[in-house]
N, C-alpha and C positions, 0 to 999 in steps of 0.2 A: 544428840540429833546418830550420833555414831553408836552411844550407847545402845539405842533403839532400834538401831541394825544390826547390832553384834546380837543383838536378843532375837530377833527374827530369823538372823542365819539359823541361832542354835536353835530355835524352834524347829525350825524345817529339817535340820539334821536331826534331831532326835524325835522326830515323828518317822524319816523314813528310819532310822535305827530300830525304832521300837514296830514298826511294820514288818521290817525285816528279820529282826528277832522274832516275830510270831509267826512267819514263814518256815523257819531255823525250827522252830520248837515244834512244828506239825510234822516235820521229816525227821526230828531228832530228839522226843521227848526226854530230855536229859534232865536233871535239876538244878546245874550250874547254868543254861539258859536259858529257863527260868528265871532265875532269881538274875539274873544278869537283865531280865527281859523285864523284870518288878524296880529292878534299879532305877531303868532310863525309861521305863513309864511315870516315876515318881518326876524323875527330872524334869521330863517333856511335860504334863502339869503343871509345875510350879511356873516352866520356862513362860507356857503359851496364857496363863490365868496374867500372870504381868504384863502381857501384852494386849491382850482381848478389851474390849469397850463395850458399853449400852448394853443394849438390853440379854446378849447373850452371858456379859459377867453376872448379871442380876441373878440368871435364873440357874446357871451353872453352880453359882455361890451357895444359892436356896438348898439345891438339893444337896448339894454334898453338906451345909451349913444342918441341915436336919437328920440325914443321913446321921452324921459322925454325933450330931444327939444321941438320935436312936443308940447306936451303936456303945455309947458310953452308959445310956438308963438302963438297958437291957446288958448289958456287960458281955458282950459278943465276943467271939474268940479272935487271934490274929490271922487265924487261917479264914473266916470269913471277911474280913475286912481287905484280904489280898484278893481272893473269889472276887469279892465286889469291882478291887479296880482292876481286873484285868477281864471282868465277863465282856464287856464289849469293844474288846483287842481287834477281832476280825472286823469289827466296824472302822478303827482305825485302817487297819491294811486295808479294807474296801478307796475308804477318804484318799489316803497313801498312794494308790498306784494310777488307780482310774486318769488325776488329770495329766498322765504322760499320754494318752489318746489325743488330748489336745494340741502337741506339739507337731505332730506329720500334720493335722487339722488344718494347723496356722501358716506353716513354711510349707506345703502342698501344692500351693495355689487353689485350694476350697474358696477361700474367702471372698477374692473379688470374683468368681462364679456366681458364687452363691449373691454375690451384691447385685450383680447384671440379673442375673433370672428373679429374682424379688422386683427390681424396677420393671423389667417386663411385664410384672404380673399387675404395676399399680394403675393398668391402665382401665381395668373392670373392678369395681369395687369388691362384690362378691368372691372373686378369682381370687384377687388378694389377701384378703382377709382370709380366707381357706388357706390359701399358699402359706401367709405369716404363722397362721397355728399348727399347722400340719409342719410346717417345718421345723418349731419348738417344739411338739411333740416327738422327732426324729432325733435333733441336735440334743435338746437339755438332755434327753435318757441317758448321754453321757458325759457334758458338759454342768449339766445341773445350771447353777444362776449365772454361770460363765455363759449360757448361750443368749438368755436372754439378753444381758448386758452386747455381745457380739451382734446382734441381730438387730436390735434398737439404736446402735448407731449407723446399719443401716438405711433407718425410717425414717430420721427425721426430717430428708428433704421430700418424702412423699405427700399427695396432694389430698390428704384424707387428715378428717380431727384424730387428732391425739388419743384421747380415748378413745377410740376404736381401736389405734392400734395397741392401744397398753392392754384393750381384753382381748385382742388377738394374741398377744404373750400370754396373757394370763390362763386362757382356756386352755391353751398346748400344753401350759407350763404344769398347771394340776392336775391334769389327763396325764402326762407321764410320771407325777408321785406317785399316782396309784397302780402303775406296774412296773417299772426300771430295777431292774436286779442290781444296778449300777447307784439308785439312791439307798442310803442310809437308811429311810424311815420302812421301806423292802424288805431290807436286813433285818433291820431289828424287828420287824415283826413274826418273820417266817421265824426266826431265830427262836424265839420266846415262845413261839406255841409247837415251836418243834416239827416244822413240815419242809418237805421238798420243794423249792422252787417253781419246779416244772406243774407238780400240783396246785399251786396257788395260782400260776401266771393263767393255768385253764380257763378261770375265771377271772381273773384279775383285768385281763387286756381287755374281756368284752364289755367288764365295767369301766374300765378307761376311755371306752370308743361311744361307749354313754356319755361320759361325762363331755366327750372332746363333741359331737354330734348336737347335742343338746342346746351347750354353749353357741354352736355355730348358728343352729335355728335361732336360737331368741334372738341372737345379736343382730343375724341379716334380717329379721322382721323389724328391729329395729331401725337398723338402716333405711326400709322403705322409708317409715316414718319421718326420717331425719333427708329424706334423700335430696332433699335441698339447699340443704345447709353441709352437705360434707364436706365444705373447700376448707381447709385449713389453713387462714392467717396466721402470718409470722409477724414477731416481735416488731418490726418496724411498719406493718402494715400491708407489706411483700406477699403476693399471692405465688405459693409453688408451685412451679410445675411440672409435670410428671415428667418422671427420671431428670430434670435438671444436671449438666453435669456430667449424666454417666451416658457411655456407650452402648449401643444396642449389644444385646448377646448373642453370644453364635450356638452354634449348637454342640460345640466344645463346651460352653458353660453347660449346658442341659444334662450334658455323659459325666461331666466334673461332678455335678450335684447329684445325678441318679448312681455314681460309682458310691459316691460318699454315704447315702441312704442304703446303698449293698451291702457296703462293707459294715455298718452296723447293724443289719441284718445277721449277716453272717456271724457276729461276733455275739452277738445274744440268743441267736441259735446254738452255736457252737458251746456255748454255757449250759444251755439246758440238756445237749444231748451228752457233756461232759458228766455233768452231773447225774445222769440217768445209768450211763455206763461206769462210773468209777464209783459213785457215792461217796463223794468227797464233798465239805462243805462250798456253797457256791460261792460265798466272799473271797475264799481261799481260791476257788476256777476263776474269780472274774480278776481278782490280783494275777493271775500267772499268765492269763489271756491278756491283760492289759498289756503287760512286760513285755510279752513274745510278739505282738502284732506291734507294737510302737514299732521297735527296734526291726523287724521286718519290714514294716511300715516304711522308714527311714532310709532304710535301704535301696530299698527299692525308688524310693525317690530322689534316689541320689545324693540325700545329708549325709551317708554316714562317715565323712569325712569332718562334721560338725555336731558330733557326737559330745564333746567334752563342753563345745559352750550349750547344747541343750541341757545337758546334764547340771550344769552351773545354773541355770535358767528352772531348771524342775525344782533343787536342792532350796534354792536361793529367793524364789521368786512364787513357783506355785504351789509348794507346799505351806509357808508360811503363810499362805490366803487362806489355805483350809483350817486354821486353828481355832476358829470358833467353832464348828463344825463339831472336831473332833475332841473339846473339852464337852461340848452340849451333850454327843453321846456318850462320853467317858460317863458324866457328872448321870446321866439319865442310867445309866447301868450298875453302878455305884449306889446309887438310891433306891433302884430295882430289888436289887442284890439283899441289901441291908433290911429294906421292907419285910421281904419274905422270912427272915427270921426274927419277926417280933409279930404280935399277936397282932397287927392289923388286919392281913387280909382275910384273917379268921374273923373279925371284927366285920368287916366291908362284907363279908357274904353274910352273917347274919342279919343286917341291917336291910341287904337285898328279899330277903326271903319273902317280902310282902309280891315279888310283881311275879312268884310263881300261879297267880290265879287271872293273870294278863292272857290277853291272846296274844298267838306267839308274833303276830306281825305286829303289835303293840312294843312288845322286847324288844324286836329289831331297832325299831323306830328310835326306842328308849336310850339304848347304847349307841345309837348314833346322834340324837342330838347333846348327849349330855357333852362331849368333848366340843363340839360345836360351840355350843352355850357358854362353857368355861373361857374357851379361844375368844369369843367375845371381850371376857373383862380380864385379858391379860393373861389368862391360865393358858402357856403355850402346850399344844396337842401330845408333844411328848412326855408328860409328862401326866395327864391323864389317859393315853394309851397304855404307855408304860406298863400302869397300875391296873389296868383292866387286863391284860397279856398276861400280869405274872402273879395276879391275885383270886381272877373267877374262873374256872373252868367254864366253858364252851357249854357242856353238858348240862349246866347248872339251866342255862337259859333257851335249854333246848336249839342247840345250833353245832351243827358238822363244824369239828377246827379249822379247814378251808374256806364254809361259811364265814366264822367267825373274822378270821383272817379276813378278806373280801371286806367283813363291814367296820374290822378298825383301822384301813386304809381308807375306806372311803370317808372314814371319819377323819380321818388326816387330811386327805383332799378335800374336803368342804369345808372343815376349819382353815385352811389356806386359805380358801375364796375372801372370807370374812372378818379376820382376825386382822384387826391394825397391827400386830406384834411380828408377824409373818416374815421370814427375811424375803421373799416375796413381793409381797405387798409394801415393806419398807422400800426395795431396790426400785420397785415401779413409782415408787411415790416421788423418788430421788429423780429416777431420769425425768418423771411427766411433771416434775416440781408442783406437784400438788402433795398432803397429806394422805397416808397412808390410808385411812379411814375412807375417803372419799376413794381411792383405789380399788379398797376390795368390798367393804359394805355396801357403802353407798350407793355403787355403780352395778353390785353384783348380788345384791337380795334376792330379787327374783328368778335368778337363775340357781344361787343356793336354795330355794325353797323348794326348785322343781326337781333338781338332781337326790335332794335328799328324802321327796316322795317316793320317785323314780329307784333310788339304791335301796328304799327299802323294800320295794316289791322285786327286786332283780335278788337280792340277798334272799329272801323267804323263798320263791323261786329257786336257785339251785339248792338251800337247804334240803331242800322237800326232792331235789334230785340227786343229794348226796345221803340221803338217809337210807 
């Protein structure tokens, strides 16, 4: 047990060291910092792989194994190996510093206020569903899966079907995946396609709202059909009472929740403006904004005297918890770079020559559907999206780079709805005590098909505007 905890602490320290080293390298690009960063990165990967389990371990090991096999077969140079390992270090920086923002949220009195406001909406089922999915859309943008776990803890006593609660959380979350720069999936796609986040966000946010509104409309229609069965019965047969054990919220609670939403909006706006003004990498900007905002926020809340305790929680609890994501995205970057130095991408392009005769809208549907279909059989969308983004020129399928980025992120989001191996469906399955296939595909196949069709039309339209 002690060895596991020690390994987790080492993992947390190394994630922080790598993230800090990457920021230092951006400011002072000297050889010894790069060499130190590479060494820290190797130690970090070894420490994290030794402690991660399950699907993430399997996907990561497969990508690393295949990449090293290709590295040996094609006798690639050591410099390629170095570049491949360090390719996604900016994502590690993103992963490392965004969790800081959860500290002022957790210790600033926002959570009790959010809980009371949530319960106040439980009296009207449609308003409740919209509020839950909406708050997930906002909170999830910076807290990732932590936002789902947090909100679900508040919702166990609400008087509605558990599957409705699960769908509200899922719809809010997959909509957030589509646009939030605090998500590594977004950062990965805009990096691989060499885009500014502000250019991408101009069209990604409307697509996210399309996912969000469509999901809400479809579920509310289902609610009308199931209105007579909306009361959820506990395991012992007791019916939950609305807001049982929860005091009525006050105006201060609404102000607190509004303050939180405004702060998140201001952070996102500041990132976009700083990118426009400085031209700096958006992931580096997010790291700096997360650090600065967290420190100022904690001082404003009067928590400056507890900085040491917060630092320990951050290093030894929050950072080890993101080990799965760090390894997964580093493995994807490594795999993608190695693949670029092999004939595979040329072969892929040759095999796709037949699509040239297809209608433009059919090409969009095809590239949208492939990652979704592959995700259904257990191939995580990080693999298919990485291959598409690194191997296929958007011009080949008649798409503007921004439209192609929206297409890939939409494919990622829709794959997340239906795939039984995505972290959000696995997490919801654990919380709802159901299997991930039920939580995802079985319950949301109609939603997935609807947004696939709508997204195809949306991408076609924005592509026509951008040409």
